[in-house]
C-alpha positions as CSV (number, residue, x, y, z in Angstrom):
1,X,85.3,114.4,64.7
2,X,87.1,114.8,61.3
3,X,90.8,114.2,60.7
4,X,91.6,117.9,61.0
5,X,89.5,118.5,64.2
6,X,91.4,119.5,67.3
7,X,90.3,118.0,70.6
8,X,91.2,119.7,73.9
9,X,92.8,117.1,76.2
10,X,94.1,118.8,79.4
11,X,96.9,117.2,81.4
12,X,94.6,117.1,84.4
13,X,91.0,118.3,84.7
14,X,90.1,119.2,88.2
15,X,86.9,120.9,87.1
16,X,85.6,117.7,85.6
17,X,86.0,115.9,88.9
18,X,84.4,118.8,90.9
19,X,81.3,118.8,88.6
20,X,80.7,115.1,89.5
21,X,81.0,115.6,93.3
22,X,79.9,119.2,93.5
23,X,76.9,118.7,95.8
24,X,79.0,116.6,98.3
25,X,81.8,119.1,98.2
26,X,79.6,122.2,98.6
27,X,77.8,120.6,101.5
28,X,81.0,119.7,103.2
29,X,82.4,123.2,102.9
30,X,79.2,124.7,104.1
31,X,79.2,122.5,107.1
32,X,82.6,123.8,108.2
33,X,81.5,127.4,107.5
34,X,78.4,126.9,109.7
35,X,80.4,125.3,112.5
36,X,83.2,127.9,112.3
37,X,85.6,125.1,113.6
38,X,88.3,126.1,111.1
39,X,91.5,124.9,112.7
40,X,92.1,121.3,113.8
41,X,88.4,120.8,114.3
42,X,86.2,117.7,114.1
43,X,86.6,117.4,110.3
44,X,90.4,117.1,110.7
45,X,90.1,114.5,113.4
46,X,87.6,112.5,111.4
47,X,89.7,112.6,108.3
48,X,92.8,111.5,110.2
49,X,90.8,108.4,111.5
50,X,89.4,107.6,108.0
51,X,92.8,108.1,106.3
52,X,94.6,105.9,108.8
53,X,92.0,103.2,108.2
54,X,92.3,103.6,104.5
55,X,96.1,103.2,104.6
56,X,96.0,100.4,107.1
57,X,97.9,102.2,109.9
58,X,97.0,103.0,113.5
59,X,97.5,106.7,113.1
60,X,97.4,109.6,110.6
61,X,98.1,113.2,111.2
62,X,96.9,116.1,109.0
63,X,99.5,118.7,108.2
64,X,99.8,121.7,105.8
65,X,101.8,120.0,103.0
66,X,103.7,116.9,101.9
67,X,107.0,118.7,102.4
68,X,106.1,119.5,106.0
69,X,105.1,115.9,106.5
70,X,108.6,114.8,105.5
71,X,110.4,117.4,107.6
72,X,108.3,116.7,110.7
73,X,108.8,112.9,110.5
74,X,112.6,113.6,110.3
75,X,112.4,115.8,113.4
76,X,110.2,113.4,115.3
77,X,112.8,110.7,114.9
78,X,115.7,113.0,115.9
79,X,117.3,113.3,112.4
80,X,119.2,116.5,112.0
81,X,122.6,118.2,111.5
82,X,125.4,115.7,110.6
83,X,122.9,112.9,109.6
84,X,122.3,111.5,106.2
85,X,119.2,110.2,104.5
86,X,119.2,108.1,101.4
87,X,116.7,109.2,98.7
88,X,116.2,108.5,95.0
89,X,118.1,110.7,92.6
90,X,114.9,111.1,90.5
91,X,112.2,112.6,92.5
92,X,110.6,116.0,93.1
93,X,112.8,118.4,95.0
94,X,110.4,118.4,98.0
95,X,111.8,115.0,99.0
96,X,115.2,116.4,99.4
97,X,114.0,119.7,100.9
98,X,112.2,117.9,103.7
99,X,115.6,116.3,104.7
100,X,117.6,119.5,104.3
101,X,115.3,121.6,106.4
102,X,116.3,119.5,109.5
103,X,120.0,120.1,108.7
104,X,120.5,116.6,107.5
105,X,122.0,115.7,104.1
106,X,120.2,113.9,101.2
107,X,122.2,111.2,99.6
108,X,121.1,110.1,96.1
109,X,120.7,106.7,94.6
110,X,119.9,105.8,91.0
111,X,116.5,104.3,89.9
112,X,115.5,100.8,88.8
113,X,113.5,100.0,85.6
114,X,110.3,101.2,87.3
115,X,111.7,104.7,88.0
116,X,111.9,104.0,91.7
117,X,115.0,103.8,93.9
118,X,117.1,100.7,93.0
119,X,117.4,98.7,96.2
120,X,120.5,96.9,94.9
121,X,122.4,100.2,95.0
122,X,121.4,101.4,98.5
123,X,124.1,99.7,100.6
124,X,126.9,101.3,98.8
125,X,125.5,104.7,99.7
126,X,125.3,103.9,103.5
127,X,127.9,105.6,105.7
128,X,128.3,105.9,109.5
129,X,126.2,109.1,109.2
130,X,123.2,107.4,107.6
131,X,120.0,107.4,109.7
132,X,117.2,106.6,107.3
133,X,116.2,105.4,103.8
134,X,113.4,107.3,102.1
135,X,112.0,105.4,99.2
136,X,109.6,107.4,97.0
137,X,106.7,105.6,95.4
138,X,107.2,107.7,92.2
139,X,104.4,108.3,89.7
140,X,102.1,106.1,92.0
141,X,104.0,102.8,91.6
142,X,105.2,101.4,94.9
143,X,108.8,100.7,95.5
144,X,110.1,97.1,96.1
145,X,110.0,97.5,99.8
146,X,111.1,94.0,101.1
147,X,114.8,94.4,100.2
148,X,114.8,97.9,101.6
149,X,113.3,96.9,104.9
150,X,115.9,94.1,105.1
151,X,118.8,96.5,104.4
152,X,117.4,98.9,107.0
153,X,117.1,96.2,109.6
154,X,120.7,95.0,108.8
155,X,122.1,98.5,109.3
156,X,119.7,99.7,112.0
157,X,118.1,102.4,109.9
158,X,114.7,103.9,109.7
159,X,112.5,103.6,106.6
160,X,110.4,106.6,105.9
161,X,108.1,106.4,102.9
162,X,107.5,109.3,100.6
163,X,104.0,108.3,99.5
164,X,103.1,111.8,98.2
165,X,102.2,110.4,94.8
166,X,100.9,107.0,95.9
167,X,97.5,107.4,97.7
168,X,96.0,103.9,97.7
169,X,98.7,102.0,95.8
170,X,99.6,98.6,97.1
171,X,102.8,96.6,97.5
172,X,102.1,92.9,97.8
173,X,98.7,93.8,99.1
174,X,99.8,96.4,101.6
175,X,99.0,100.1,101.1
176,X,101.8,102.5,100.5
177,X,102.4,104.4,103.7
178,X,101.9,101.3,105.9
179,X,105.2,99.6,105.5
180,X,108.0,101.8,106.9
181,X,108.2,103.4,110.3
182,X,106.3,106.4,109.0
183,X,105.1,107.9,105.7
184,X,104.5,111.3,104.2
185,X,101.5,112.2,101.9
186,X,100.7,115.3,99.9
187,X,97.2,116.5,99.1
188,X,98.3,119.0,96.4
189,X,95.2,119.6,94.2
190,X,96.6,117.5,91.3
191,X,97.2,114.4,93.4
192,X,95.0,111.4,93.2
193,X,93.6,112.5,96.5
194,X,93.9,116.2,96.2
195,X,92.6,119.1,98.4
196,X,91.5,122.5,97.1
197,X,94.7,124.0,98.3
198,X,97.8,122.7,100.0
199,X,97.6,119.8,102.5
200,X,99.5,116.7,103.7
201,X,99.4,113.9,106.1
202,X,101.7,111.5,108.1
203,X,100.9,107.9,108.7
204,X,102.6,105.6,111.3
205,X,101.9,102.8,113.8
206,X,104.2,104.4,116.4
207,X,102.2,105.9,119.2
208,X,105.2,107.7,120.8
209,X,106.1,109.3,117.4
210,X,102.5,110.4,116.6
211,X,102.3,112.0,120.0
212,X,105.5,113.9,119.3
213,X,104.3,114.8,115.8
214,X,101.1,116.3,117.2
215,X,103.2,118.6,119.4
216,X,105.5,119.6,116.5
217,X,102.6,120.3,114.3
218,X,101.1,122.8,116.7
219,X,103.7,125.1,118.4
220,X,105.3,122.3,120.5
221,X,102.5,122.3,122.9
222,X,101.0,119.5,125.0
223,X,98.0,121.6,125.8
224,X,97.0,125.2,125.0
225,X,99.8,127.6,126.1
226,X,102.0,124.8,127.5
227,X,105.0,124.5,125.1
228,X,107.5,121.8,126.0
229,X,109.6,122.2,122.8
230,X,110.2,124.3,119.8
231,X,107.3,123.5,117.5
232,X,105.7,124.8,114.2
233,X,102.4,125.9,112.7
234,X,101.9,123.0,110.2
235,X,98.2,122.3,110.6
236,X,95.7,120.9,108.0
237,X,92.7,123.2,108.0
238,X,89.2,122.0,108.5
239,X,87.8,123.0,105.1
240,X,90.5,121.0,103.4
241,X,89.9,118.0,105.7
242,X,86.2,118.1,104.9
243,X,87.0,118.2,101.1
244,X,89.4,115.3,101.5
245,X,86.8,113.2,103.5
246,X,84.4,113.5,100.5
247,X,87.1,112.6,98.0
248,X,88.5,109.7,100.0
249,X,85.2,107.8,99.6
250,X,85.7,108.0,95.8
251,X,89.4,107.3,95.7
252,X,89.5,103.6,95.0
253,X,87.1,103.9,92.1
254,X,89.1,106.9,90.7
255,X,92.3,104.9,91.0
256,X,90.7,102.0,89.2
257,X,89.7,104.3,86.4
258,X,93.4,105.4,86.1
259,X,94.5,101.8,86.0
260,X,92.1,101.2,83.1
261,X,93.4,104.3,81.3
262,X,97.0,103.2,81.8
263,X,96.2,99.7,80.4
264,X,94.5,101.3,77.4
265,X,97.5,103.5,76.8
266,X,99.8,100.5,77.0
267,X,97.7,98.5,74.6
268,X,97.6,101.3,72.0
269,X,101.3,102.1,72.3
270,X,102.5,98.5,72.2
271,X,105.1,98.1,69.5
272,X,105.5,101.8,69.0
273,X,108.7,103.9,69.2
274,X,107.7,105.0,72.7
275,X,109.0,103.3,75.9
276,X,105.9,102.8,78.0
277,X,106.0,102.3,81.8
278,X,106.5,98.8,83.2
279,X,104.4,97.5,86.0
280,X,106.3,95.6,88.7
281,X,105.0,92.1,89.6
282,X,104.6,93.1,93.2
283,X,102.8,96.4,92.5
284,X,99.3,97.7,92.2
285,X,100.0,101.2,90.9
286,X,97.5,104.1,91.0
287,X,99.0,106.0,88.0
288,X,99.4,109.4,89.5
289,X,101.4,110.0,86.3
290,X,101.6,108.1,83.0
291,X,105.2,108.6,81.8
292,X,106.7,107.5,78.5
293,X,110.1,108.0,77.0
294,X,111.1,109.3,73.6
295,X,114.3,110.6,72.1
296,X,112.4,113.5,70.5
297,X,110.6,114.8,73.7
298,X,111.4,118.5,73.1
299,X,109.9,118.3,69.6
300,X,107.0,116.1,70.6
301,X,105.6,118.4,73.4
302,X,105.0,121.5,71.2
303,X,103.6,119.2,68.5
304,X,101.0,117.8,70.9
305,X,100.3,121.2,72.3
306,X,99.4,122.3,68.7
307,X,96.9,119.5,68.6
308,X,95.3,120.6,71.9
309,X,97.0,118.0,74.1
310,X,98.7,119.1,77.3
311,X,101.7,117.2,78.6
312,X,104.3,117.6,81.4
313,X,107.8,116.6,82.4
314,X,108.4,115.0,85.8
315,X,111.2,116.1,86.3
316,X,113.4,117.9,83.7
317,X,116.4,118.8,86.0
318,X,117.6,116.3,88.5
319,X,118.0,117.5,92.1
320,X,121.7,117.0,92.1
321,X,122.1,119.5,89.2
322,X,119.8,122.1,90.7
323,X,121.4,125.4,91.9
324,X,119.8,124.9,95.3
325,X,122.0,121.8,95.9
326,X,125.3,123.0,94.4
327,X,126.7,122.7,97.9
328,X,126.6,118.9,97.6
329,X,129.3,119.1,95.0
330,X,127.7,117.0,92.3
331,X,128.3,117.4,88.6
332,X,126.8,116.1,85.3
333,X,127.5,112.4,84.9
334,X,127.3,111.6,88.6
335,X,123.9,109.9,88.2
336,X,123.8,109.0,84.5
337,X,120.5,106.9,84.6
338,X,118.6,109.8,86.2
339,X,120.2,112.3,83.9
340,X,119.5,110.3,80.7
341,X,115.9,109.7,81.6
342,X,115.3,113.3,82.5
343,X,115.9,114.2,78.9
344,X,113.5,111.7,77.5
345,X,110.5,111.4,79.8
346,X,107.2,113.0,79.1
347,X,104.0,112.7,81.1
348,X,100.8,112.2,79.2
349,X,97.2,113.2,80.2
350,X,96.1,111.1,83.2
351,X,93.1,111.5,85.4
352,X,90.0,109.5,86.3
353,X,87.6,111.4,84.1
354,X,89.8,110.9,81.0
355,X,87.8,109.0,78.2
356,X,88.8,106.3,75.8
357,X,88.1,108.8,73.0
358,X,90.6,111.3,74.5
359,X,93.2,108.5,74.8
360,X,92.6,107.4,71.2
361,X,93.2,111.0,70.1
362,X,96.4,111.4,72.2
363,X,97.8,108.1,70.9
364,X,96.8,108.9,67.3
365,X,98.9,112.1,67.5
366,X,101.8,110.3,69.2
367,X,102.0,107.8,66.5
368,X,101.6,110.4,63.7
369,X,104.5,112.3,65.2
370,X,106.7,109.3,65.5
371,X,106.1,108.4,61.8
372,X,106.9,111.9,60.5
């Protein structure tokens, strides 16, 4: 391509992935259609077994979204009105919503240098109402879990992992979602392991809790028409489970491709004006997102768009400043690290099918912009 040519680089390209696995996906969907076992059928049960094995847990439960996964975990552990759950200040609002839906209160803590919750700040946020800590493995990089587990043990708290962006990432060799008492996953289409619609899962080693979760997922019933508690309709459907089973077989190789892309981005951007993401020594990230910081984010994004490059912001308005959480009484300046980063972060194209040529083009335009 010549200097003036424009290359289209989408932020994520789900069609590119589908084309590679089309025959497998189409066959999996057709199998469900032919069986007509659409709700909590064999595909769901098989996926639950395979996903639990992948994560290194005894159990997995398919649900309709990552948000539902968070809420149901809270309810299964008896968290509700009057309780508090510590979460990071910089995360997607679904983390907080899953807490709020139970009647509990989210309590925010600032991030560390890896964008994850800063374990050294957690104890000051603990009160007599605190029932759990929910670390979020943000952008696909696992949180430093050992100090959090130690704090939780000291204060007799639960640790519930929000692993909605961390399918397959490892902390000191352990998969995200296998370290706390339970974990929530999202299979939103853009995730590293994404369905073709909404979906989610819960992982745990606690047999009593998984039994309770199965009831909560399906109308509070122990068997058909026997309802022992108030439950919900939060099921993962069989077509999505079949799709996820196909994709799960490819996930490790897709994650490795993302790691290669991130390393290449880091190499090309070394010494530039952009702050590139750091990799924690204990972490094997899966790079759900590749996030850089720049003082000129709001000028950079339209510039890149004009060059055919799509970008995103994760997340532009911190939860504590959202209208939905005005009742918590927070104001600008309460979480300065989160607020400062929210004005500078920009997510660059990242998906397994990205090519070195595309990354070269993205970085070329990043550097040209920074030198203007």
